N, C-alpha and C positions, 0 to 999 in steps of 0.2 A: 398497516394493512395486513389482514389475516387471510390465509388461503386454506386453513385447516378444514377438512371435510367433516360435516356433521352427519353425513348420510351412510357412512360405512362403519359398521360396528362389528368387531370380531365376534363370530359365533351367531350373529343375527342376520347378516346379509349373505345371500347366496347368489352365485352366478352360474348360468347354464353354459356348459361347454358342448362341443359337437356330440350328437347322439342323445342330448337331453339329460346327461349325467350331471347332477349338481356338484359344484365345487365351491369350497369355502372361499369367500372374498379375502382380500388382503387383510392381514391381522391389524388390529389397532396399534397405536404407538406403544412400544414396549415400556415406556415410562409414563406413569399416570400423571405426574405433576407437570405443570407448565415449565418448559425449558427456558431458562433465563439467560439472555445474552447481555454482555456488557456493550453499551452503545457508545463506543469511542467517538469523539467529536471531530472527525475529519473524514474526507471523502472516501479514501480507499477502504477504511474500516467499515464505513456505513454501507458501501457496496457489498463487501464480503459478508457482513452480518445479514443483509437482506437476502443474499444468494443462499447462504446456509439455512436460513429460516425457511425460505421457499422450498428447498429440497426436503427439509424435515416435515413441513406442513403438507405439501402436495404428494410427496413420495412415501411418507411414513405415518401420516395422519396424526402428527404430534401437535400439541399446543405450544406456542413459543411467545415470548415477550422480550422487551428490551428495557434495561435500566440505563439511562443516559448518564454520562459522566466523563471525567478526565482520566488519563492513563493511571495516575497515582491512585485515585479513589477506586477505580474499577479493579485494579490489581489487588487492592486490599479486600474488596468485595469478593473476588475470586478465591482468595485465601480463606475467607470466612465461610464461603459457601452461599453467600447471597447471590452470587453470579455463578452460573454453570460453565459458560463458555466465553472466551475472549478471542476474537478472530485475528487479532494482530498482537503478537509479542515479538518485539524487535530484539533479536538475540545479541546484536552488537552493543546495545545500550539498554539492557534489560532492567526494568524497575526492580529495586532492591526488595520490595515486598514480595514480588513473584519469586525471586531467587531464594528468599528466606522460607517461603511457603513450600517451594520445591524441595529444599533441603529437609524440611519437616515432613515430607511425604503427603502434603495437602493438595498440591497441584501437579499437573504433568503436561508434557508437550505432545501434541498430536501431529496432524499433517502440516506441511509447509504451505501456508497461504500463498506466498510466493518466495522462492529461495534466492532471488536475485535483485533485491532492492539496491538502488545505487544513489550516490550523492557525488556531486562534482561541480566543475565550472564549465559552462556551456556557451557556445556561439551558434547562430543560425547556420544551417548547411549552405545557404546561398552565399555566405561570406567566404567559404573555403573551397567550394566546389562549383564548377560551371564556367562557362566561357567568360563571364563578366565578374567572377569572384574577386573581391578587392584584396583578399588575403589568402591566396591559394597555397601558400607555404606554411600557414599557421596550423600547427598540430599540438603544440605543447605550451604549458604555462611559462616555461623559461624563455619563450619567444615574445612574450607580451610586451616587454619594453620597446621592441621594434615597431609595435603597432599601436602605441598609446595614442597617436594622433588620429588614428582611425576611430577610436572609441572616445573621442574628445568630450570632455566635460564642459558644457557651456559656461559654467560658473567659474571654472579654473581651466582655461584653454590650454595651458601647458601640461595638463594631465589628462589621462584617460579616465573613464568612469567604470567602476566595478559595482554591480548591484549585488550586495551581500544578502545574507539571510536576515530574517526579521530580528530587530533589536530585542534582546531579552531571551532569545532562543540559544540553545547550546551551539548550533551551527554558526551563528554569528560570531561567537567567541573563536571557534575553530578557524573560520575564514579570515578573521582579523589577524590571527597568529600566522596564518599562511602568507598573507600579504607581506608581513614582516620577514618571515623566513625566506621567501622567494625574492626579497629585495625589491618589492613593488611599491613600497610606501611612498616613495618620491615620484612615482610614475602614474599612480592611479588614486583617484578619490574613492574612499570607502563609503559607499552609499548604503545606509542601513534603514530599510523601510520600516514603518511602524506596524505593518500588518502583512500577512501573506497575500491578501488581495491586492495590496499596493504593489508588491513585487511582481505579481502576475500581470497586472495592468500595464506596468511600465514595459515589461518584456513583450507582451502582446502588441502594444501600440507600436513599438519599434519593428516587430516582425511584420505587421500588416503593411508598413511603409517600406519594408525591405531596407531598414536602416541597420547599422552595426549596433550590436548590443552584447555585452559580456556580463554574465550573471551566474550566481550559484543557484542550483536547484537539485531536486531529488526526484526519484521515480520509484513507484508509480504516482503520477499526478495527471490531471487533465491536460495541463500545458504541454507536457512531454508527449502525451498521447495524441494531441490535436495537431501540433506543429513539428517541423523537422529540424532537430538540433544535433550538434556534434559536441561530445564531451571532450575537453582538452586533456591531453596526457599529463600525468604527474608521476613522480617516482612511485614505484610499486609500494603498496601498503606494507609498512614495517611497524609492528607494535612498539618496539623499543624506541624508534624515532618518534612515533606518535606520542608516546608517554612523555618523552623528553620535551617535545614541542609544547604539549599542554601544560607542563610544569614550569616552563621558562617564561619570564616576563618579556624577553626579547629573543625569541627562538631564531636559530640560524639554519635550521634544517627542517624540512617538512616532508610529508608523505601523503599519498592519496587516501581518501576515505576507504574504509573496508567495504566490500560488498556484503550486504546483510541478508541473512536468512530470517524471514519472518514466519512465525509458526502460530498455530492455534494453541491457546492455553486452556486447560480444562481442570475443573475441580474433580478430585478423584472419587468423590461420592457420586458424581454424575457418571463417570466412566464405569464405575462398578455396577451400575444398574442395567446396562445394555451393551452387549458385545456388538450388536448390529449397528447401533448408532456410533459407537466408538470406532468401528471399522470404517464407516463412511467418513468420519472426520479425520481419521488417520490417512485415508486415501486422498482426501481433498488436496488439490494443488492447482495453482495457476502460475502464470509468469507475470513479471513486472509489466511487460508489454501488453499482455491481455488485460491486466487491471487498468493500465493507463488508457487503453482503448475504451473500456467501459466508462471510465470517468469522462473521457472526451464525449462519449455518447450522451451522458447526463448533461454536460455543458451545452452541447450543440442543440439538444432537443428539450432543454429545460425539464429534464426527466428526473424523477425521484430515484433513490437507490432501488426501490422495489421494481420500478419499471425497467431500470437497467438490468436487474437480475433476470427478469422475464425475457428481455432481449438476448441476454447471454444464453439462457436456456434454449431459446428458439434457434439460435445461430451457432452455438458451440457445443452441440451434442457430442461431438467426437471427443471433447475434453471432459465434460462432467459425467458422461455415461460410464466412464471408467471408475468413478467413485462409488457406484452403487450396484447392487445386483440387477440383472436384466429385467426382472419383473418390476422393480422399483423405477428403473429408468423408463420403462414403458408406461407406467402409471403417470409419471411426471410429464412425459411427452403428450399423453392423451389429455392432460388437464390444462394445457396451455391454450 
């Protein structure tokens, strides 16, 4: 969906100000070429791509487009210059092709899309807080053996059930190692869904019935944005412990996931063409909670990323107006 204006052309359109004095309208996009985004194939990236595109099209009269693809392919495209912008580069586990291109001076990091992405093990808040909470003392993973009966696995009643990450994803490997390191192998069944939707469906079904559920997840996601969960405590992130855990077949010590700063990746040919657009993308910043809320809006309203971007622009002007000059902000507001 394009929002680019075809009616305002630099040097051609004039606006009248008080007293009838003509004033040049907003200049056209400082970049003639279509700005190409990498269309990463998951929710938060789709939302932020739509949001940045809308600002560029409505506020700067730029033409934009998207090349869909996976993380690996789009990072390679960013390095080659086929892609100008990638709205999510996860710095805790950055694609090697991005790191190589960054070392060669071909790509650079701009603003923090969100600086506080998290991963961990969650339970619903109704399980640990409130008058009828069944586990009011549960705050940490090291307490889980005491509560395995609460999370009973119907297929193995002497064990609890832990919903791991999707089989084949790196987080599934990490969580399986954590189960071993925390001594939970004998107490919990390691349930590894075949798809992210299956994990979300299992958690949502339990939540809507106010049943106990223990699961791995990350944020920002629609699930964390829509429902109220508590992340269980783990030992503070320690890189040395993490590396040892990942290298060991049978780890004996584990650590929390690191909080991840997610940034915008840009090809340097793009950033060299316009200080104004680079300034906008450097100032761009949301939080994990704001992104989760946008994803929940998409889920609840069957909305597209573009519709969620417009909703964000309508209702969060205090956030996005700090990314752009006042005249650009006014132009975006007037176009909604």
